[in-house]
C-alpha positions in Angstrom: 0.0 0.0 0.0 1.5 3.3 -1.1 0.6 6.6 0.6 2.4 9.9 1.1 3.6 8.6 4.4 5.2 5.4 3.0 6.9 7.5 0.3 8.0 10.1 2.9 9.7 7.6 5.2 10.6 4.9 2.6 8.6 2.2 4.3 6.4 -0.6 2.9 3.3 -0.1 5.1 1.7 3.1 6.4 2.0 2.1 10.0 4.2 3.9 12.6 5.1 2.8 16.1 5.0 5.9 18.2 7.5 6.8 20.8 6.7 5.2 24.2 8.6 5.6 27.4 10.5 2.4 28.3 8.8 0.6 25.4 10.5 2.3 22.4 13.7 0.4 22.7 15.8 -1.1 19.9 13.9 -4.4 20.0 10.6 -2.8 19.5 11.7 -0.4 16.8 13.5 -3.1 14.8 10.6 -5.5 14.9 8.2 -2.8 13.5 10.7 -1.8 10.8 11.5 -5.3 9.8 7.7 -5.9 9.4 7.5 -3.0 7.0 6.4 -0.2 9.3 8.4 2.7 10.9 9.8 1.7 14.2 10.7 4.5 16.7 13.3 4.6 19.5 12.2 6.8 22.4 15.0 9.3 22.9 14.1 10.4 26.5 14.1 6.8 27.7 17.8 6.8 26.9 18.2 10.3 28.4 21.8 11.0 27.3 23.5 11.3 23.9 25.8 8.4 24.7 23.0 6.0 25.6 20.9 7.1 22.7 23.8 6.4 20.3 24.2 3.0 21.8 20.5 2.3 21.4 20.6 3.4 17.7 23.6 1.2 17.1 21.8 -1.7 18.7 18.7 -1.1 16.5 20.8 -0.8 13.4 22.3 -4.2 14.2 18.8 -5.7 14.2 17.4 -4.1 11.1 18.5 -2.7 7.7 15.2 -0.9 7.3 14.4 2.7 8.1 13.6 3.6 11.7 13.3 6.8 13.6 13.8 8.5 17.0 11.2 10.2 19.1 12.1 13.4 20.9 9.6 14.8 23.4 10.3 18.4 24.3 9.1 19.1 27.9 9.5 22.1 30.2 11.8 21.1 33.0 13.9 22.6 35.8 16.8 20.4 34.7 16.1 19.6 31.0 17.8 16.8 29.1 20.7 17.5 26.9 18.5 18.3 23.9 21.3 19.8 21.8 23.4 16.6 22.4 20.5 14.3 21.6 19.7 16.1 18.4 23.3 16.1 17.3 23.5 12.3 18.1 20.5 11.7 15.9 22.1 13.6 13.1 25.5 12.0 13.5 23.9 8.6 13.6 22.4 9.0 10.2 18.8 8.8 11.4 16.4 10.1 8.7 13.1 10.2 10.6 12.3 12.0 13.8 9.0 12.1 15.7 8.7 15.2 17.9 6.2 15.7 20.6 5.4 18.1 23.5 6.5 21.7 23.0 7.0 23.4 19.6 10.0 21.9 17.9 10.8 25.0 15.8 14.1 25.6 17.6 15.4 22.2 16.4 14.0 22.1 12.9 16.9 23.9 11.1 19.4 21.4 12.4 17.2 18.4 11.5 16.2 19.7 8.1 19.8 20.6 7.2 20.6 16.9 7.8 17.7 15.9 5.4 15.8 14.4 8.4 12.0 14.1 7.9 10.1 15.4 11.0 6.6 14.2 12.0 5.1 16.2 15.0 2.4 14.8 17.3 -0.6 17.1 17.7 -3.8 16.9 19.6 -5.6 19.7 17.7 -6.0 21.1 14.2 -4.6 24.5 15.3 -1.4 22.8 16.6 -1.2 20.7 13.4 -1.4 23.8 11.3 1.3 25.4 13.4 3.5 22.3 12.8 2.9 22.6 9.1 3.7 26.4 9.1 7.1 25.9 10.9 8.2 23.3 8.3 7.3 19.8 9.7 7.0 17.2 7.0 4.0 15.5 8.5 2.0 15.3 11.6 0.5 12.6 13.8 -3.0 13.7 14.8 -3.9 12.3 18.2 -7.5 11.9 19.1 -9.0 12.0 22.6 -8.9 8.2 22.7 -5.1 8.0 22.7 -3.0 6.8 25.6 -0.7 9.3 27.1 -1.5 13.0 26.7 -4.6 13.7 24.6 -4.5 17.5 25.1 -7.3 19.5 26.7 -9.8 19.8 23.8 -11.3 16.3 24.1 -12.0 15.9 20.3 -12.3 12.2 19.2 -10.8 11.0 15.9 -14.2 10.8 14.1 -14.2 14.6 14.2 -10.5 15.4 14.5 -9.3 13.5 11.4 -11.7 14.9 8.9 -11.0 18.4 10.3 -7.3 17.9 9.9 -7.9 16.7 6.3 -9.9 19.8 5.6 -7.1 22.1 6.8 -3.7 20.5 6.2 -1.7 20.1 3.0 1.1 18.0 4.5 0.4 14.3 5.1 -0.8 13.1 8.5 -1.4 9.8 10.3 -4.2 9.0 12.7 -3.2 8.2 16.3 -5.4 7.1 19.2 -7.7 4.1 19.0 -5.6 2.4 16.3 -5.5 -1.4 16.5 -6.3 -3.2 13.3 -7.3 -3.1 9.7 -10.5 -1.3 10.5 -8.5 1.4 12.1 -6.3 1.8 9.1 -9.1 1.8 6.5 -11.2 4.2 8.5 -8.3 6.5 8.9 -7.6 6.5 5.2 -11.3 7.2 4.5 -11.1 10.3 6.8 -8.1 11.7 5.0 -5.1 10.3 6.9 -2.2 8.7 5.0 -1.6 6.0 7.6 -1.8 5.3 11.4 0.4 5.5 14.5 -0.1 2.7 17.0 1.2 2.8 20.6 -0.8 0.6 23.1 -1.4 -2.1 20.5 2.3 -2.6 19.9 3.0 -3.0 23.6 0.9 -6.2 23.4 3.3 -8.0 21.1 5.8 -10.7 21.6 8.8 -8.4 20.9 7.7 -5.5 23.1 10.5 -5.2 25.6 8.2 -4.9 28.7 7.3 -7.3 31.5 4.7 -9.9 30.7 2.4 -8.4 33.4 2.1 -5.3 31.2 1.0 -7.2 28.2 -1.5 -9.3 30.1 -2.9 -6.1 31.7 -3.6 -4.7 28.3 -5.0 -8.0 27.1 -7.4 -8.2 30.1 -8.5 -4.5 29.9 -11.7 -3.3 28.2 -12.4 0.1 26.6 -13.8 1.1 30.0 -10.6 0.6 32.0 -8.6 3.8 31.3 -8.8 7.0 33.4 -7.8 10.6 32.8 -5.4 12.0 35.4 -3.6 15.4 36.0 -6.5 17.2 34.4 -6.5 19.9 37.1 -2.9 20.6 36.1 -3.8 20.9 32.4 -1.4 18.1 31.7 -4.1 15.4 31.1 -2.9 11.8 30.7 -4.9 8.7 29.8 -3.7 5.8 31.9 -4.8 2.3 32.7 -6.8 2.2 36.0 -5.1 0.6 39.1 -4.9 1.2 42.8 -2.4 4.1 42.5 -4.6 5.8 39.8 -7.6 5.5 42.1 -5.6 7.1 44.9 -4.4 9.9 42.6 -7.9 10.7 41.4 -9.1 10.9 45.0 -6.3 13.4 45.7 -7.4 15.4 42.7 -11.0 15.5 43.9 -10.1 16.3 47.5 -7.6 19.1 46.7 -9.4 20.7 43.8 -7.8 23.9 42.4 -5.0 23.8 45.1 -3.5 20.6 43.6 0.2 20.8 42.8 2.3 18.2 41.0 4.2 17.5 44.2 0.9 16.2 45.7 0.7 13.4 43.2 4.4 12.8 42.5 4.3 9.4 44.3 1.8 8.2 41.7 3.4 9.5 38.6 7.1 10.2 39.1 9.6 7.4 38.3 6.8 4.9 37.6 7.8 3.5 34.2 10.8 1.4 35.2 8.8 -0.2 38.0 5.9 -1.0 35.7 7.6 -1.8 32.4 10.7 -3.5 33.7 9.7 -5.0 37.0 6.0 -5.6 36.2 4.7 -3.9 39.3 1.3 -3.1 37.9 0.0 -1.1 40.9 3.2 1.1 41.1 1.6 4.2 39.6 0.0 5.7 36.6 1.1 4.5 33.1 -0.1 5.5 29.7 -2.6 3.2 28.0 -5.2 4.0 25.3 -8.9 3.1 25.2 -7.8 0.8 22.3 -7.0 -1.8 24.9 -10.6 -2.9 24.4 -9.6 -4.0 20.9 -6.6 -6.1 21.9 -7.5 -9.8 21.8 -4.1 -11.5 21.5 -0.3 -11.0 21.8 1.1 -11.8 18.4 4.5 -11.1 16.9 4.9 -7.7 15.3 5.2 -9.4 11.9 2.0 -11.3 12.4 0.2 -8.2 13.6 1.3 -6.0 10.7 0.8 -8.7 8.1 -2.7 -9.3 9.4 -3.6 -5.6 9.4 -2.4 -5.1 5.8 -4.1 -8.3 4.5 -7.4 -7.5 6.2 -7.2 -3.9 5.1 -6.9 -4.9 1.4 -9.9 -7.3 1.9 -12.0 -4.5 3.5 -11.2 -2.1 0.7 -11.6 -4.5 -2.2 -14.5 -6.6 -1.0 -16.6 -5.2 1.8 -16.4 -1.5 0.8 -16.6 -2.3 -2.9 -20.0 -3.9 -2.3 -21.5 -0.6 -1.3 -20.2 1.0 -4.5 -22.2 -1.4 -6.7 -24.7 0.3 -9.0 
């Protein structure tokens, strides 16, 4: 299947594995790229230029296909070495970068000078248009269903994707609620050029996370996520657990006086304990509503092959029936 996204990134299938903290390691990215999609290493999981270079080298030893790096730009008292991370990406010959968080305009000249294609994650049409205006090559449009940070507008993809198609000229992929061939075909119908999957890729054989995490996603329904940190305007969709319930109670009790420090125990430093140790009640961790559409834990190759095969069948058979005169 050829779309503007497959042509932009030099990949076989219009499927991107988004950056995920303590999930987007070399094993994950290589598996997706080997299966024909675009695998993504999560830069901030590595944290330093030296560790990121090592992870890129590890991934390159596992695949000869294109893969990218995610860089999330966050406000911080002690920010990561963003200049060093960007330079490492350039020096390593990476040709695709997924940016997220704050406006990446400061870093675009360096990336573009190195002929790197940039796709920016956006949760609104206005942010997508800004990304287009500053020179991003593509955007990932994240609907309210997505795991992680869905923004504060609460617009689901059935509205957000057609709105993006009406406004953008650069290609975009759908993100949030993406799980299978139906997700892909629906996204294409609404104007996207592919899809970005996060939560669905965690529930695969190659995902470098504890088996408890995969089983938690497999067992979850579409009703099992919660929105936290909304009072701080830093909303995150997470899988419900004891720590999340405790966090929500704190938010209710403290109201407008809530500060990040009040919930730090439930959100800070959680990912290694969950993803590596399998401590499922350790705190809040990102998970999309799409968990309700996860019915198995296949290999990445089986998952992507299945999506593409069923997508072609949907387009050529089921949808074609409705076009009969």
